[in-house]
C-alpha positions in Angstrom: 40.2 22.1 -21.6 36.6 21.8 -22.8 36.6 18.1 -22.0 37.7 18.8 -18.4 35.0 21.4 -18.1 32.4 18.9 -19.2 33.7 16.0 -17.1 34.2 18.2 -14.1 30.4 19.1 -13.9 28.6 17.5 -11.0 27.0 14.2 -11.9 28.6 14.0 -15.4 31.0 11.1 -14.5 28.2 9.3 -12.6 26.0 9.4 -15.7 28.8 8.0 -17.8 29.5 5.3 -15.1 25.9 4.2 -15.1 25.6 4.1 -18.8 28.8 2.0 -19.2 27.1 -0.6 -16.9 24.2 -0.8 -19.4 22.1 1.4 -21.6 19.1 2.9 -19.7 15.9 4.8 -20.1 15.6 8.2 -18.4 13.7 7.1 -15.3 15.9 4.1 -14.8 19.0 6.2 -15.1 17.6 8.8 -12.7 16.8 5.9 -10.1 20.4 4.7 -10.4 21.8 8.2 -9.8 20.5 8.6 -6.2 19.6 12.2 -5.5 20.1 13.8 -8.9 17.1 15.9 -10.0 15.4 15.3 -13.2 16.3 18.7 -14.6 20.0 18.2 -13.8 19.9 14.7 -15.4 18.2 16.2 -18.4 20.8 18.9 -18.7 23.7 16.5 -18.3 22.4 14.1 -20.8 21.9 17.0 -23.3 25.6 18.1 -22.8 26.8 14.6 -23.2 24.7 14.1 -26.3 26.0 17.4 -27.8 29.6 16.3 -26.9 29.0 13.0 -28.8 29.6 10.9 -25.7 25.9 9.7 -25.3 23.2 9.0 -27.8 19.6 8.1 -27.5 17.6 6.0 -30.0 14.0 6.1 -31.1 13.4 3.6 -28.2 14.3 6.3 -25.7 17.3 4.4 -24.4 20.4 6.3 -23.6 23.8 4.7 -24.3 27.4 5.6 -24.8 28.5 6.3 -28.3 31.8 4.7 -29.6 33.5 7.9 -28.5 31.9 7.5 -25.0 33.1 3.9 -24.8 36.6 5.1 -25.5 36.2 7.6 -22.8 35.3 4.8 -20.4 38.6 3.2 -21.3 40.4 6.4 -20.6 38.8 6.8 -17.2 39.5 3.2 -16.1 42.9 4.1 -14.6 41.1 6.8 -12.5 38.8 4.2 -11.2 41.8 2.0 -10.2 43.4 4.9 -8.5 40.2 5.9 -6.6 39.8 2.3 -5.3 43.4 2.3 -4.1 42.8 5.7 -2.5 39.7 4.4 -0.7 41.6 1.3 0.5 44.4 3.6 1.9 42.0 5.1 4.4 42.4 8.6 2.9 38.7 8.8 2.0 37.8 8.2 5.7 40.3 10.8 6.8 38.9 13.3 4.3 35.3 12.7 5.5 36.4 13.3 9.1 37.9 16.6 8.1 34.7 17.7 6.4 32.4 17.0 9.3 
């Protein structure tokens, strides 16, 4: 359950997604994460480092660890499902109900 608590926090999956695209420095990662504040990004990175999913080198670049790369593989079916869900029109329907 601890993994679900970590992954369910706002922005956590986005950080993992961005880092699976390529390793990034803090500012570059913040830019790619739209409206996330620096303090939230710092917190999420700290949590992911503590969990062994992300690491940072002396060069200040954040990257997924081997464990983080395996997490990416585990999340891949979720990405496929979300793309199918979006194509089905359910996302547009959900947005219409929210507004």
